[in-house]
N, C-alpha and C positions, 0 to 999 in steps of 0.2 A: 808858808802863809797861804791864805785863801785868796785866789785870784778870780776876779769876775770879768774884767775886760782885758784883752791881750792882743798883741800884734804878732805877726810872724817873726820867728827867731832867725837872725842872719846866719849864713854859712853852715847850713845843716846839710850834711852829706850822708850820715848814717843814723837810722832810727831803729830802736828795738821796741817790740811790743810783747809783753808777758801775759799769756793767757792759756795755760796748759789744761784745758778741760774738755768737755764733751761736745757732741755734734751740734745740738741746739744752741749751746752757749757760744760756739764759734760763729754760728749764723748771726747772732745778736751783734757781734763786734764788726761785721763786714761794712756797714755804713760808715763807721768811724774810720776804718782802714782806708776806704775810698776817699773820705774827706782829707785824711793825712796825705795820701798820694797826690791829690789834686793841689793841696797847699804846697807840697814839697816835691814836685815832679822829678827833680834831679836827684833826690835822695834815695838810698837803698834801704828798703824796709825789711827788717829781719824779724820773723815771728818766732818766739820762743814757746814751743809747745810740746806735744806728745808724739810718739811714733806715728800714730794715725794721721796727724796733721802733715807730717813729712810725706807719707805715702799718697794721701789724698790730694795734696797741693802740687805734687811733682808735675811739671809741664802744664799746669792749669793757669790760663791767663787770669790776671787780677792784680790787686794792689800789692801783694806779697812777693818780694823778690827771692827770698830764701827762707827756709825753716831750719832751726836748730832744735834738737831734742834735749830737753832738760833732764839730767839724771835725777834719781830719787832725792827729793828735798822735803823735809818735814814741813807740812802746811802749804807747800807750793807744788801742786801736782801729785802729792803723796799725802797720806794721813799725817796729822800733826804729831802723832805719837810714833811715827816710823823711826826705826833705829838706824840713823845715818850719822856718821862722824863728820860734822861740818867744819872741823877745825884742822884736822890733820892735812898737811900740805900734799900728801900723797893720795888723797881720796879722789874719786871720780868727780865729786861735786866741786872740790876746790880747783881741780884741773879745768873744769868747765868755766868757773868764774874767771880764772886766769886767762883762758882763751877769749872770753867775752870782753875782758878789759883791754886785750890787745886789739880788739876791733875798733876801739876809740869811738864809741857811739856819741853822737851829739845829743840825742834825746832818747830817753828810756821811759816807756809808758807802762804803768802797772794797772791792768784792767782785769785782774783775776778775782778780785773781791775786795773786802774791807781793808786788807793790807796789814793785818796783825803779823803775819809771817811774810807776806809778799813784798811789803814796803822795805824792810831791811834787806831782803834779797835783791830788790831792784837797785837799791843804793850801792850794793856791792858790785854792780856791773860797771861802775866808774864812768857813767855818762856825764856829759857837761851839764845837763839839766834833767831832773827826774820829775815825772808828772803822773797823776793818777788819782785813785780813790783812797779815801781815808775814813775808817770807822773811828769811833771815839777812843778806842784802846790801841790805835795804830800810830806808829811813828809818822810824822809829817814828811812829805816829799817837798821838792822845791816849789811845785805848784800842785794844788790838789782841790778836789771837790769832795764834799761830805758824802760818804756812802750811806744810803738809806734804803729802806724797804717798807712797803712795795713801791717800786718806781719802774717805769718803762725802761728796760735795760738798753734797748737800742738808743733811745734818747739820752740816757745817762752816759753811755759811752761816747756818743757824739759830743756831749759837753766836755768830756775828758780830752777829746781831740781838739776842742776849742781852746783848751789851755795853751796850745801852741799856735793859735790863730787859724786853725783849720775850721772854718765856719760855714762851709758849703754843705748843704744837705742834698744828697743825691737820691731822688726817688726813681726807682726802676730796678732792673735786674742787678742783684748784688753778687751772684755767683754764675760763672760761665760753665757751660756744659761742653765737654770735649768730644772729639770723634770717637775715642776709645770708650767713653761713657755710653755713647749711642750704640756702638757695636755690641756691647755687652747686653744692653736692653733688647736689642733686636734679635739676639740669639734665642730669647724666650718668646718673643712675639714679633715675627718678621713683618716688614712692611708689605703692602699698605694696609691701613686700618679702614674697614668699611663702616665702623661704628665709633662713637666717641668713647674713649677709655676713661673709666672712673676708678681711682685707687682708694681703697679704704685702709686705714691704719688703726686696728683695734687694740693694739698693745701700748704699753708705756713702762718706763722703769719703775714707776710708783703705781701700785695697784689702785690707790685711791683716785688716780687720775685716769682710770679706764672706764669709759662708758660701757654699759652692759653689752655683751656679745649678741644677745637676742635682738637688741635694738639696731646694732650694725647690720644684722641679717635683714630686718624689716626695711632698713634704709637701702641696702643692696637690691632687694627685690623691687622697691619703688622706683629706683633709678633704672634697673634693667627693663622694667615695663615701659620706659620711655625710649628704649632702643639702645641703651648704653651697654658697653662691655665692662663687666665688673672684675676687678682684681683685688685681692686681699693681701696686704703686705705684712711682713713681720720677720724678725730674726729667727734663727733656728730654734732658739729657746722659746720663742713666742708661737711656735707651731700649734700647740694645743688650742690657743685662743683663735688663731686663724682658722683652724679646722672647725672649731665650734661655730664660727660665723658662717662658713661655707656649708656645713652640714645642715644648718637650719634654714638655708635659703631654698626657695622654690625654683630659682633660676640658676644656671651654672655660673661658676666664677673661677677665675685663675688663682691658684694657690702659689704665692710668691715666698712663702716662709723659708728663709735660709737660702734662697736662690740667687740673690743679687748682692754684690759687694756694695759699699757706699758709693763707689764710682758708678756702678751700673744703675744704682737707684737714682742717681742724677739723671741719667739718660731716660729712665722710666718715667720719672716725674715730669720731665720736659714733654714727653709724649702724652701725658695725661691731660684730658680736658678739665678734670676736676679731681681734687684730693679732699677727702673727709677724714679727719684724724683727731685723736686725742692730742693734748699738749705735750708733744714729744719731738725728738730730733727730726724724723722724716717730715713732720708738718713744717718745721722751720726751714728745712732743706728745700721743700717745694716752694715755700714763700720766697726764699732767696732767689730761686730760679725764675719766679714770676708766674707760677701756675696758680689758677684760681683755687682757693682753699676755704673750706669750712672747718674751723677749729672748735673743739669742744673743751671748754676750760673749767677749771675749778677756781672760782672766786678771784683771789688776788693774782693767780697765775695769768689771768687775762690782762691785768694792769701791767705785769712785768713782761709778758710775751707778745703783746699785740704788735703787728708789723707797722712800719711807717706808712706804707701804701695800703689804703683801705678799699680802693675801688673794686678789687676782686677778692676781698676777704670778708667772710661773714663769721659770726661767733655765736655760740650757745654757751651759757654759763650756769653752773650750779652755785648756789649761795650757802649750801650746807657747810657748817663748820664743826658740828658735834658728831662724834662717832655714833652710829646707830646701835652699836653693841654696848659700849660702856658710858656713852654720853660725854666723853672728854673732848674739849675743844682741841682742834688740830692745827691751829694757825701758827703758833710758835713752838709747840711741842708735838710729838707724835705718839699716839697710843699704839699698843702692840697689834691691833686688829688691821686686817688688810682688805676691808670691804670697800666697794666703790663709793666715792663721795659724789659721783656724777649721775647716780641713778635717779635723781630728781629731774633731770633734763628729759622731757618727753620726746619720743621718736618723731612725733609730728612736727615739732619745732625744727629739728635738724633736717628732716625731709624737705620741709618748705624752703629752708635756706639753700639746701643743696640743689633743688630743682630750679630755683631762681638763678643761681650761679651757673648751672649747666646751660640754661637758656642763653645767658649772656656769653658764655664761652663759645657756644655754637654760632652766635652772631658774629663774634670776632674772628672765627675761623671759617 
């Protein structure tokens, strides 16, 4: 049934949260996890995720008490057409389900998506009460809200937490930085810093969400001329775009491509006075830490990805929906072309927003 108003559930000792996805998506769920922990401070919160969650969250303070890694499951952390025997009692997946049932969860939350595959999986966990998101073609949970798009994902997931009476909205730092995070960042750039550090993130998993490298170069130069120290971040695979940005700049910049783990990136983002990024994981990591950020978004991505705290966040947005090559609209389907849909965002707009936030950041520090 669809629940609108709800009270806290009595005698809750164990909570499971299912969300085995990527970095940015994990940052979206943190406000909801904090709300659950505040509502049920004595309960143990188990996060069902991927191996990277277990590594990243080990010894990290926060609302999550432990992480269990889900084995390959079609439609839940693995492609829907993955070849996995889900019925054989001897399979890794069935063994995992059996182990989760022995945990005797009081509440199990499905916050992975619309629930076509994830809702049946969540119900198999054997919790006293299941809650989460439900698309039209998904099985209902005990309590659910309709899954829709575009919606702000952080607010949507807070609504899911509210199904269990967790109605506190916590505005502030969502992700804690550890001493080991800071040590890794300091190996690349030792203390102390004599200039404000600005980090640029020109890559993204979807090339349509990449602002042109030449404009990141112009941005970097404009910020460097104010006295900022510029760093350009990316994975090892994103090294070509990082190099393209740095090579076109007139001022020197630090090349971070492939040099920081996700943990080290936390330490680096904490040290940054400003981050300017496409709509991708490092942007949302920086926002969760509380670093001032300018995000460059593609249309509905801003609706879905905007943070709850807006004081130190600025956005630039492209409203282009048609591919410049074939003319096909890319809102609900994707054409085969990989051109940027953000090239309508002028450099001047992002530079102005970045300079404003950098001034505010300097005042705060």
